[in-house]
C-alpha positions as CSV (number, residue, x, y, z in Angstrom):
1,X,3.0,-24.9,-8.9
2,X,1.8,-22.9,-11.1
3,X,1.3,-20.5,-7.8
4,X,4.7,-20.4,-6.9
5,X,5.7,-19.5,-10.4
6,X,2.8,-16.6,-10.7
7,X,3.6,-15.3,-6.7
8,X,7.5,-14.9,-7.9
9,X,6.5,-13.1,-11.3
10,X,4.3,-10.9,-9.0
11,X,7.1,-10.3,-6.3
12,X,9.6,-9.3,-9.6
13,X,7.0,-7.1,-10.9
14,X,6.7,-5.0,-7.5
15,X,10.5,-5.1,-7.2
16,X,10.4,-3.2,-10.4
17,X,8.3,-0.9,-9.6
18,X,10.2,0.3,-6.2
19,X,13.3,0.1,-8.1
20,X,13.3,4.1,-9.6
21,X,13.0,4.5,-5.3
22,X,14.8,2.0,-4.6
23,X,12.2,1.2,-2.0
24,X,12.9,-2.6,-2.2
25,X,14.6,-3.6,1.3
26,X,18.3,-5.0,0.9
27,X,19.8,-8.5,1.5
28,X,21.3,-8.8,5.0
29,X,24.2,-10.2,3.6
30,X,24.7,-6.6,1.2
31,X,27.6,-4.5,0.9
32,X,28.0,-1.8,3.5
33,X,29.3,0.2,0.8
34,X,25.8,0.2,-0.9
35,X,23.6,0.2,2.3
36,X,25.1,3.8,2.7
37,X,24.5,4.3,-1.7
38,X,20.5,3.0,-0.8
39,X,21.0,5.7,2.2
40,X,22.0,9.1,0.7
41,X,19.3,8.3,-2.7
42,X,16.7,7.8,-0.2
43,X,18.3,11.1,1.6
44,X,18.2,12.9,-1.6
45,X,14.8,11.6,-2.5
46,X,13.5,13.3,1.0
47,X,15.2,16.4,0.1
48,X,13.8,16.7,-3.2
49,X,10.3,16.4,-2.3
50,X,10.8,18.6,0.8
51,X,11.8,21.2,-2.3
52,X,9.0,20.4,-4.7
53,X,7.0,21.3,-1.1
54,X,8.0,23.8,-0.7
55,X,7.7,25.4,-4.2
56,X,4.1,23.8,-4.6
57,X,3.1,25.8,-1.2
58,X,4.3,29.0,-2.4
59,X,2.8,28.7,-5.4
60,X,-0.6,27.8,-3.7
61,X,-0.7,30.6,-1.6
62,X,-0.3,32.9,-4.4
63,X,-3.0,31.3,-6.7
64,X,-6.1,31.7,-4.1
65,X,-8.1,33.2,-7.1
66,X,-7.4,30.7,-9.5
67,X,-9.5,27.9,-8.2
68,X,-8.8,25.1,-11.2
69,X,-5.0,25.8,-10.5
70,X,-5.4,25.8,-7.0
71,X,-7.0,22.3,-6.9
72,X,-4.5,20.7,-9.3
73,X,-1.6,22.2,-7.1
74,X,-3.4,20.8,-3.8
75,X,-3.3,17.1,-6.1
76,X,0.3,17.6,-6.4
77,X,1.3,18.2,-2.8
78,X,-1.0,15.5,-1.5
79,X,1.6,13.1,-4.3
80,X,4.6,14.4,-2.8
81,X,3.4,14.2,1.1
82,X,2.8,10.9,0.4
83,X,6.0,10.2,-1.5
84,X,8.0,11.9,1.2
85,X,5.8,10.1,4.0
86,X,6.7,6.9,2.6
87,X,10.7,7.5,2.1
88,X,10.9,8.7,5.7
89,X,8.8,5.1,6.5
90,X,11.2,3.0,4.6
91,X,14.5,4.6,6.7
92,X,12.4,4.5,10.1
93,X,11.4,0.2,9.2
94,X,13.5,-0.8,7.2
95,X,15.0,-3.7,8.9
96,X,11.4,-4.8,10.2
97,X,10.5,-4.2,6.3
98,X,13.7,-6.4,5.4
99,X,12.4,-8.9,7.7
100,X,8.7,-9.5,6.3
101,X,9.9,-9.2,3.0
102,X,12.5,-11.5,2.8
103,X,10.3,-14.4,4.7
104,X,7.4,-14.1,2.5
105,X,10.4,-14.7,-0.8
106,X,11.5,-17.7,1.1
107,X,8.5,-18.6,1.6
108,X,8.1,-18.3,-2.5
109,X,10.8,-20.5,-2.7
110,X,9.8,-23.5,-0.7
111,X,6.3,-23.8,-1.5
112,X,4.7,-27.5,-1.3
113,X,2.5,-28.6,-3.7
114,X,-0.4,-28.6,-1.0
115,X,0.2,-24.9,-0.8
116,X,0.6,-24.4,-4.0
117,X,-3.6,-25.0,-4.9
118,X,-4.5,-21.8,-1.9
119,X,-1.8,-19.7,-2.9
120,X,-3.2,-19.5,-6.9
121,X,-6.2,-18.9,-5.1
122,X,-5.1,-15.9,-3.8
123,X,-3.5,-14.6,-6.3
124,X,-6.1,-15.3,-9.3
125,X,-8.3,-13.1,-6.2
126,X,-6.5,-9.9,-6.4
127,X,-4.2,-10.0,-9.6
128,X,-6.1,-7.8,-11.2
129,X,-6.8,-5.0,-9.1
130,X,-3.1,-4.8,-7.9
131,X,-2.0,-5.6,-12.1
132,X,-3.9,-2.4,-13.4
133,X,-3.6,-0.7,-10.3
134,X,0.2,-0.6,-10.8
135,X,0.1,-0.2,-14.8
136,X,-2.0,2.6,-14.6
137,X,0.2,4.6,-11.8
138,X,3.7,4.3,-14.0
139,X,0.9,5.0,-17.7
140,X,0.0,8.4,-16.0
141,X,3.0,9.4,-14.4
142,X,5.0,8.8,-18.0
143,X,2.4,10.6,-19.7
144,X,2.5,13.4,-17.5
145,X,6.4,13.4,-17.8
146,X,6.6,13.2,-21.3
147,X,3.3,14.7,-23.0
148,X,2.1,17.3,-20.5
149,X,4.9,20.2,-21.4
150,X,4.2,19.1,-25.2
151,X,0.8,19.5,-25.2
152,X,-0.1,22.3,-22.5
153,X,0.8,25.8,-22.4
154,X,3.8,24.8,-19.0
155,X,7.3,23.8,-19.9
156,X,7.2,21.4,-17.1
157,X,5.2,18.3,-15.4
158,X,4.1,20.4,-12.7
159,X,2.5,24.1,-13.1
160,X,4.7,25.5,-10.7
161,X,6.1,29.2,-11.3
162,X,9.4,30.2,-10.4
163,X,10.9,33.7,-9.5
164,X,13.3,33.7,-12.5
165,X,13.3,32.9,-16.1
166,X,13.2,29.2,-16.4
167,X,13.6,29.3,-20.3
168,X,16.8,29.5,-20.3
169,X,19.6,27.0,-21.1
170,X,21.0,24.4,-18.8
171,X,18.7,25.7,-16.6
172,X,15.3,24.4,-18.4
173,X,16.9,21.5,-18.8
174,X,17.4,20.8,-14.8
175,X,13.6,21.7,-13.9
176,X,12.3,19.1,-16.1
177,X,14.8,16.7,-14.6
178,X,14.0,17.5,-11.3
179,X,10.2,17.7,-12.0
180,X,10.3,14.2,-14.1
181,X,12.4,12.5,-11.1
182,X,10.5,13.8,-8.5
183,X,7.0,12.4,-10.3
184,X,8.7,8.7,-10.7
185,X,9.9,9.0,-7.0
186,X,6.0,9.3,-6.3
187,X,4.5,6.7,-8.6
188,X,7.4,4.4,-7.2
189,X,6.6,4.7,-3.4
190,X,2.9,4.6,-4.5
191,X,3.7,1.7,-5.3
192,X,4.8,-0.1,-1.7
193,X,1.0,0.0,-1.1
194,X,1.1,-3.1,-3.2
195,X,4.0,-4.5,-2.3
196,X,2.3,-4.2,1.6
197,X,-1.0,-5.8,0.3
198,X,0.9,-8.9,-0.9
199,X,2.6,-9.0,2.2
200,X,-1.2,-9.5,4.4
201,X,-2.6,-11.7,1.5
202,X,0.4,-14.1,1.7
203,X,0.0,-14.0,5.6
204,X,-3.3,-14.8,5.1
205,X,-2.8,-17.8,2.5
206,X,-0.1,-19.0,5.3
207,X,-2.7,-19.0,7.8
208,X,-5.6,-21.0,5.7
209,X,-2.8,-23.6,4.3
210,X,-2.0,-23.8,8.7
211,X,-6.1,-24.7,8.9
212,X,-5.9,-26.9,6.2
213,X,-3.4,-28.7,7.8
214,X,-4.9,-28.8,11.1
215,X,-8.0,-30.4,10.1
216,X,-5.9,-33.2,8.3
217,X,-3.8,-34.1,11.8
218,X,-3.9,-37.4,13.0
219,X,-1.3,-37.6,16.0
220,X,0.0,-35.7,18.2
221,X,3.8,-35.1,16.4
222,X,2.0,-33.7,13.7
223,X,0.2,-31.6,16.3
224,X,3.4,-29.9,18.0
225,X,4.2,-28.9,14.5
226,X,1.1,-27.4,13.9
227,X,1.3,-25.6,16.6
228,X,4.8,-24.3,16.0
229,X,4.5,-22.8,12.6
230,X,0.9,-21.4,15.0
231,X,3.0,-19.7,16.9
232,X,5.5,-18.0,14.0
233,X,3.1,-16.9,11.7
234,X,1.8,-15.2,14.8
235,X,5.2,-13.8,14.8
236,X,5.5,-13.3,11.0
237,X,1.7,-11.2,10.7
238,X,2.5,-9.0,13.4
239,X,5.5,-7.6,12.2
240,X,3.7,-7.8,9.3
241,X,0.6,-5.2,11.0
242,X,3.9,-2.9,12.5
243,X,5.1,-2.3,9.1
244,X,2.3,-2.2,7.2
245,X,0.0,0.7,9.3
246,X,2.1,3.4,9.1
247,X,1.8,3.4,4.9
248,X,-1.6,2.5,5.3
249,X,-2.4,5.5,7.6
250,X,-0.9,7.6,5.0
251,X,-2.5,6.4,2.1
252,X,-5.7,7.2,4.0
253,X,-4.7,10.8,5.0
254,X,-3.7,11.5,1.1
255,X,-6.4,9.9,-0.5
256,X,-9.0,11.8,1.6
257,X,-7.7,14.9,1.0
258,X,-7.1,14.7,-2.5
259,X,-11.5,12.6,-2.2
260,X,-12.6,16.2,-0.1
261,X,-10.6,18.2,-3.1
262,X,-11.8,17.0,-6.2
263,X,-15.6,16.9,-4.5
264,X,-15.6,20.5,-4.4
265,X,-14.8,20.9,-7.9
266,X,-17.4,17.8,-8.2
267,X,-20.0,19.6,-7.0
268,X,-20.4,22.4,-9.7
269,X,-22.0,22.0,-13.1
270,X,-18.6,21.8,-15.0
271,X,-19.2,17.9,-16.8
272,X,-15.3,18.6,-18.6
273,X,-14.2,19.0,-15.0
274,X,-16.7,16.1,-13.5
275,X,-14.9,13.2,-15.9
276,X,-11.7,14.5,-15.4
277,X,-11.8,13.9,-11.9
278,X,-13.9,11.5,-11.5
279,X,-11.4,8.9,-12.2
280,X,-9.0,10.2,-9.6
281,X,-11.7,9.5,-6.6
282,X,-11.8,6.1,-8.1
283,X,-8.6,5.7,-7.4
284,X,-8.0,7.0,-4.1
285,X,-10.2,4.5,-3.2
286,X,-8.8,1.8,-4.5
287,X,-5.6,2.5,-3.2
288,X,-7.4,2.2,0.2
289,X,-9.6,-1.0,-1.0
290,X,-5.8,-2.6,-1.4
291,X,-5.3,-2.1,2.2
292,X,-8.4,-2.8,3.6
293,X,-9.7,-6.0,1.6
294,X,-6.2,-8.2,2.5
295,X,-6.6,-7.0,6.4
296,X,-10.1,-8.2,6.1
297,X,-8.7,-12.0,4.8
298,X,-5.9,-11.9,7.6
299,X,-8.5,-11.2,10.3
300,X,-10.8,-14.1,8.8
301,X,-8.1,-16.9,8.7
302,X,-7.0,-15.7,11.8
303,X,-10.1,-16.7,13.5
304,X,-10.5,-19.5,11.3
305,X,-7.7,-21.0,12.5
306,X,-9.0,-21.1,15.6
307,X,-12.8,-22.4,15.0
308,X,-11.0,-25.4,12.8
309,X,-9.7,-26.2,16.9
310,X,-12.7,-26.0,17.9
311,X,-13.9,-27.8,15.7
312,X,-11.6,-30.8,15.2
313,X,-13.5,-34.0,16.5
314,X,-10.9,-35.4,19.0
315,X,-10.9,-32.4,21.1
316,X,-12.5,-34.6,23.9
317,X,-9.7,-36.9,24.3
318,X,-6.5,-36.6,26.2
319,X,-6.0,-33.7,29.2
320,X,-2.9,-33.3,27.5
321,X,-4.2,-32.9,23.9
322,X,-6.7,-30.8,24.5
323,X,-4.4,-28.4,26.5
324,X,-2.0,-28.3,23.3
325,X,-5.5,-27.4,21.3
326,X,-6.2,-24.5,23.6
327,X,-3.0,-22.8,23.0
328,X,-4.1,-22.2,19.6
329,X,-7.4,-20.9,20.8
330,X,-6.0,-18.9,23.0
331,X,-3.3,-17.4,20.4
332,X,-6.4,-17.1,18.0
333,X,-8.6,-16.0,20.0
334,X,-8.0,-12.1,19.0
335,X,-7.7,-11.4,15.5
336,X,-4.7,-9.7,13.9
337,X,-5.3,-6.4,12.7
338,X,-4.1,-3.7,10.7
339,X,-4.7,-0.6,13.2
340,X,-3.0,2.5,14.9
341,X,-4.5,3.0,18.6
342,X,-6.6,6.7,18.8
343,X,-5.4,7.3,15.6
344,X,-6.7,4.4,13.1
345,X,-9.6,1.8,13.1
346,X,-9.1,-1.6,12.5
347,X,-8.6,-1.8,8.6
348,X,-11.8,-4.3,7.1
349,X,-14.1,-4.3,4.0
350,X,-16.7,-2.8,7.0
351,X,-14.3,0.5,7.4
352,X,-14.2,1.0,3.7
353,X,-17.4,1.0,3.2
354,X,-17.9,3.7,6.1
355,X,-15.0,5.3,4.6
356,X,-17.8,5.4,1.6
357,X,-20.5,6.1,3.2
358,X,-18.5,9.1,4.8
359,X,-17.0,10.6,1.7
360,X,-20.7,10.2,0.6
361,X,-22.5,12.1,2.8
362,X,-19.8,14.9,2.3
363,X,-20.9,15.0,-1.3
364,X,-24.0,15.4,-0.4
365,X,-23.4,18.3,2.4
366,X,-21.4,20.1,0.0
367,X,-23.9,19.8,-2.9
368,X,-26.5,21.8,-0.8
369,X,-24.3,24.0,0.9
370,X,-23.5,25.5,-2.5
371,X,-26.4,25.0,-3.7
372,X,-28.6,27.1,-1.1
């Protein structure tokens, strides 16, 4: 049962990465006191993020003449805004996130041998990308918190200037801890992308498992059981879709802002800046890819269930069986997508390639404009 073990370990890693922001959903039997404490902590995180936003905006207004510092401040503002939005979404969608997360945990604890093979295949597919993402996220954050104040000419992790003397103790230590906490919150809240991606991967794997079970169905009783399972998985997939889309939308918006700002820098001939921010562009594209990749898999597996039923050799048997099979085909006719009507198109690999080509087009246009 290697797939089961790998899934449970990966869930533990995600839980650990979300711990600094207490973003892992609480269990249903949690005490009222603990629930209140977590809510207060989230509100504290929101207040801290807003206060940093105000400071960053004030510094941006005061440093329009310093292009390098201006870009750095905007990048920090994007990260803090992302963290703030995730804090708010965790409060708004807490019950839905709790339901889909613990449903996934329940499945991970009851994986059968025939399911374990498919689960392992899925984990092998995404574990490198998602694992490297959370590792690089925390390594870069810890380096910024620990190394920046010592290696660069600034007292705090973020280059924010205050209208008072910040070098006196204990004020300097308080502001340093304040910046550090907000930075770690940003890392923890960004790790929510990994949780949402895992939810999409697991529900995709479960739909593929169901398709395999339908291929092996030999009697009507097992067929009815598969239909009930399909109805339940569709409900779970719908709940996951509603839970994922606000976080995906925030990630796309913040990543787009970061990419546009960095491209403005890459349009210069400064090689140091090109090397410095190319990795940042790759990271922002990776964040979007971490949503579009499993979303594409969910579309394929949800459609595969209908195709499996349609191709079953005994489809032309009794009318009763045909009606039962038509239930699955009708429910699977429209694939499950991650989208927001009139705001965000359905996430897929086609969406990612379109997004990437648009970014490249903007980059070429900026190059032509600046060269002229």
